[in-house]
Backbone atoms as SQL, in Angstrom:
CREATE TABLE atoms (id INTEGER PRIMARY KEY, chain TEXT, resi INTEGER, resn TEXT, atom TEXT, x REAL, y REAL, z REAL);
INSERT INTO atoms VALUES
  (1, 'A', 1, 'MET', 'N', 256.735, 120.602, 109.386),
  (2, 'A', 1, 'MET', 'CA', 257.962, 119.899, 109.030),
  (3, 'A', 1, 'MET', 'C', 258.907, 120.815, 108.235),
  (4, 'A', 2, 'ILE', 'N', 258.379, 121.398, 107.181),
  (5, 'A', 2, 'ILE', 'CA', 259.188, 122.279, 106.307),
  (6, 'A', 2, 'ILE', 'C', 259.662, 123.495, 107.113),
  (7, 'A', 3, 'LYS', 'N', 258.773, 124.013, 107.949),
  (8, 'A', 3, 'LYS', 'CA', 259.107, 125.192, 108.726),
  (9, 'A', 3, 'LYS', 'C', 260.272, 124.902, 109.672),
  (10, 'A', 4, 'LYS', 'N', 260.246, 123.728, 110.283),
  (11, 'A', 4, 'LYS', 'CA', 261.316, 123.334, 111.199),
  (12, 'A', 4, 'LYS', 'C', 262.656, 123.245, 110.474),
  (13, 'A', 5, 'GLN', 'N', 262.632, 122.652, 109.288),
  (14, 'A', 5, 'GLN', 'CA', 263.845, 122.525, 108.478),
  (15, 'A', 5, 'GLN', 'C', 264.372, 123.913, 108.104),
  (16, 'A', 6, 'GLY', 'N', 263.472, 124.794, 107.727),
  (17, 'A', 6, 'GLY', 'CA', 263.850, 126.165, 107.351),
  (18, 'A', 6, 'GLY', 'C', 264.485, 126.917, 108.513),
  (19, 'A', 7, 'LYS', 'N', 263.962, 126.689, 109.723),
  (20, 'A', 7, 'LYS', 'CA', 264.514, 127.352, 110.897),
  (21, 'A', 7, 'LYS', 'C', 265.971, 126.942, 111.125),
  (22, 'A', 8, 'ILE', 'N', 266.240, 125.655, 111.010),
  (23, 'A', 8, 'ILE', 'CA', 267.598, 125.153, 111.184),
  (24, 'A', 8, 'ILE', 'C', 268.510, 125.771, 110.119),
  (25, 'A', 9, 'HIS', 'N', 268.054, 125.778, 108.892),
  (26, 'A', 9, 'HIS', 'CA', 268.851, 126.296, 107.782),
  (27, 'A', 9, 'HIS', 'C', 269.147, 127.790, 107.971),
  (28, 'A', 10, 'SER', 'N', 268.118, 128.573, 108.327),
  (29, 'A', 10, 'SER', 'CA', 268.319, 129.999, 108.464),
  (30, 'A', 10, 'SER', 'C', 269.195, 130.315, 109.681),
  (31, 'A', 11, 'LYS', 'N', 269.153, 129.451, 110.694),
  (32, 'A', 11, 'LYS', 'CA', 270.015, 129.641, 111.858),
  (33, 'A', 11, 'LYS', 'C', 271.487, 129.493, 111.466),
  (34, 'A', 12, 'ASN', 'N', 271.778, 128.475, 110.663),
  (35, 'A', 12, 'ASN', 'CA', 273.147, 128.266, 110.191),
  (36, 'A', 12, 'ASN', 'C', 273.587, 129.429, 109.289),
  (37, 'A', 13, 'THR', 'N', 272.719, 129.844, 108.398),
  (38, 'A', 13, 'THR', 'CA', 273.020, 130.935, 107.478),
  (39, 'A', 13, 'THR', 'C', 273.249, 132.233, 108.251),
  (40, 'A', 14, 'LEU', 'N', 272.416, 132.452, 109.281),
  (41, 'A', 14, 'LEU', 'CA', 272.513, 133.677, 110.088),
  (42, 'A', 14, 'LEU', 'C', 273.856, 133.729, 110.795),
  (43, 'A', 15, 'SER', 'N', 274.254, 132.657, 111.434),
  (44, 'A', 15, 'SER', 'CA', 275.527, 132.634, 112.157),
  (45, 'A', 15, 'SER', 'C', 276.696, 132.851, 111.186),
  (46, 'A', 16, 'ARG', 'N', 276.551, 132.318, 109.977),
  (47, 'A', 16, 'ARG', 'CA', 277.616, 132.474, 108.980),
  (48, 'A', 16, 'ARG', 'C', 277.711, 133.927, 108.507),
  (49, 'A', 17, 'SER', 'N', 276.557, 134.559, 108.253),
  (50, 'A', 17, 'SER', 'CA', 276.578, 135.937, 107.790),
  (51, 'A', 17, 'SER', 'C', 277.045, 136.880, 108.887),
  (52, 'A', 18, 'ILE', 'N', 276.790, 136.535, 110.160),
  (53, 'A', 18, 'ILE', 'CA', 277.286, 137.346, 111.281),
  (54, 'A', 18, 'ILE', 'C', 278.809, 137.265, 111.304),
  (55, 'A', 19, 'ASN', 'N', 279.360, 136.073, 111.120),
  (56, 'A', 19, 'ASN', 'CA', 280.819, 135.912, 111.082),
  (57, 'A', 19, 'ASN', 'C', 281.440, 136.751, 109.971),
  (58, 'A', 20, 'ILE', 'N', 280.768, 136.780, 108.824),
  (59, 'A', 20, 'ILE', 'CA', 281.271, 137.557, 107.689),
  (60, 'A', 20, 'ILE', 'C', 281.184, 139.064, 107.972),
  (61, 'A', 21, 'LYS', 'N', 280.074, 139.486, 108.603),
  (62, 'A', 21, 'LYS', 'CA', 279.918, 140.909, 108.927),
  (63, 'A', 21, 'LYS', 'C', 280.950, 141.362, 109.942),
  (64, 'A', 22, 'LYS', 'N', 281.369, 140.445, 110.839),
  (65, 'A', 22, 'LYS', 'CA', 282.427, 140.776, 111.804),
  (66, 'A', 22, 'LYS', 'C', 283.710, 141.117, 111.062),
  (67, 'A', 23, 'GLY', 'N', 283.957, 140.389, 109.974),
  (68, 'A', 23, 'GLY', 'CA', 285.117, 140.676, 109.135),
  (69, 'A', 23, 'GLY', 'C', 284.947, 142.002, 108.410),
  (70, 'A', 24, 'SER', 'N', 283.713, 142.450, 108.295),
  (71, 'A', 24, 'SER', 'CA', 283.350, 143.762, 107.709),
  (72, 'A', 24, 'SER', 'C', 283.849, 143.900, 106.293),
  (73, 'A', 25, 'SER', 'N', 283.804, 142.831, 105.528),
  (74, 'A', 25, 'SER', 'CA', 284.250, 142.875, 104.141),
  (75, 'A', 25, 'SER', 'C', 283.086, 142.584, 103.210),
  (76, 'A', 26, 'LYS', 'N', 282.682, 143.584, 102.457),
  (77, 'A', 26, 'LYS', 'CA', 281.561, 143.393, 101.544),
  (78, 'A', 26, 'LYS', 'C', 281.888, 142.363, 100.470),
  (79, 'A', 27, 'ALA', 'N', 283.113, 142.344, 100.034),
  (80, 'A', 27, 'ALA', 'CA', 283.534, 141.376, 99.006),
  (81, 'A', 27, 'ALA', 'C', 283.336, 139.964, 99.517),
  (82, 'A', 28, 'ALA', 'N', 283.712, 139.723, 100.786),
  (83, 'A', 28, 'ALA', 'CA', 283.553, 138.383, 101.364),
  (84, 'A', 28, 'ALA', 'C', 282.073, 138.051, 101.479),
  (85, 'A', 29, 'TYR', 'N', 281.266, 139.047, 101.820),
  (86, 'A', 29, 'TYR', 'CA', 279.833, 138.806, 101.973),
  (87, 'A', 29, 'TYR', 'C', 279.186, 138.445, 100.641),
  (88, 'A', 30, 'TYR', 'N', 279.557, 139.168, 99.587),
  (89, 'A', 30, 'TYR', 'CA', 278.992, 138.867, 98.275),
  (90, 'A', 30, 'TYR', 'C', 279.499, 137.529, 97.758),
  (91, 'A', 31, 'ALA', 'N', 280.739, 137.195, 98.091),
  (92, 'A', 31, 'ALA', 'CA', 281.271, 135.878, 97.712),
  (93, 'A', 31, 'ALA', 'C', 280.457, 134.775, 98.393),
  (94, 'A', 32, 'PHE', 'N', 280.068, 135.028, 99.635),
  (95, 'A', 32, 'PHE', 'CA', 279.238, 134.070, 100.371),
  (96, 'A', 32, 'PHE', 'C', 277.873, 133.924, 99.705),
  (97, 'A', 33, 'LEU', 'N', 277.276, 135.043, 99.326),
  (98, 'A', 33, 'LEU', 'CA', 275.961, 134.988, 98.664),
  (99, 'A', 33, 'LEU', 'C', 276.056, 134.207, 97.356),
  (100, 'A', 34, 'LYS', 'N', 277.099, 134.492, 96.596),
  (101, 'A', 34, 'LYS', 'CA', 277.303, 133.811, 95.313),
  (102, 'A', 34, 'LYS', 'C', 277.467, 132.313, 95.536),
  (103, 'A', 35, 'GLU', 'N', 278.263, 131.956, 96.531),
  (104, 'A', 35, 'GLU', 'CA', 278.481, 130.546, 96.863),
  (105, 'A', 35, 'GLU', 'C', 277.164, 129.881, 97.263),
  (106, 'A', 36, 'LYS', 'N', 276.354, 130.600, 98.031),
  (107, 'A', 36, 'LYS', 'CA', 275.069, 130.087, 98.473),
  (108, 'A', 36, 'LYS', 'C', 274.145, 129.846, 97.273),
  (109, 'A', 37, 'LEU', 'N', 274.106, 130.793, 96.359),
  (110, 'A', 37, 'LEU', 'CA', 273.259, 130.638, 95.169),
  (111, 'A', 37, 'LEU', 'C', 273.738, 129.482, 94.310),
  (112, 'A', 38, 'ASN', 'N', 275.050, 129.350, 94.172),
  (113, 'A', 38, 'ASN', 'CA', 275.603, 128.225, 93.412),
  (114, 'A', 38, 'ASN', 'C', 275.214, 126.900, 94.049),
  (115, 'A', 39, 'TYR', 'N', 275.217, 126.852, 95.377),
  (116, 'A', 39, 'TYR', 'CA', 274.847, 125.645, 96.097),
  (117, 'A', 39, 'TYR', 'C', 273.366, 125.311, 95.889),
  (118, 'A', 40, 'MET', 'N', 272.539, 126.360, 95.944),
  (119, 'A', 40, 'MET', 'CA', 271.091, 126.156, 95.823),
  (120, 'A', 40, 'MET', 'C', 270.678, 125.792, 94.387),
  (121, 'A', 41, 'PHE', 'N', 271.288, 126.423, 93.399),
  (122, 'A', 41, 'PHE', 'CA', 270.832, 126.256, 92.007),
  (123, 'A', 41, 'PHE', 'C', 271.823, 125.487, 91.135),
  (124, 'A', 42, 'GLY', 'N', 273.053, 125.301, 91.596),
  (125, 'A', 42, 'GLY', 'CA', 274.067, 124.707, 90.752),
  (126, 'A', 42, 'GLY', 'C', 274.149, 123.200, 90.908);
């Protein structure tokens, strides 16, 4: 059950990070990581 949920989550995260890498902006990528951490822990 948990594994299935994790797969869906990582799929969404992966597609999002690919979109950011296409933009090729490290600042945008780190902003995304920060936003993700805030969502997870905030």
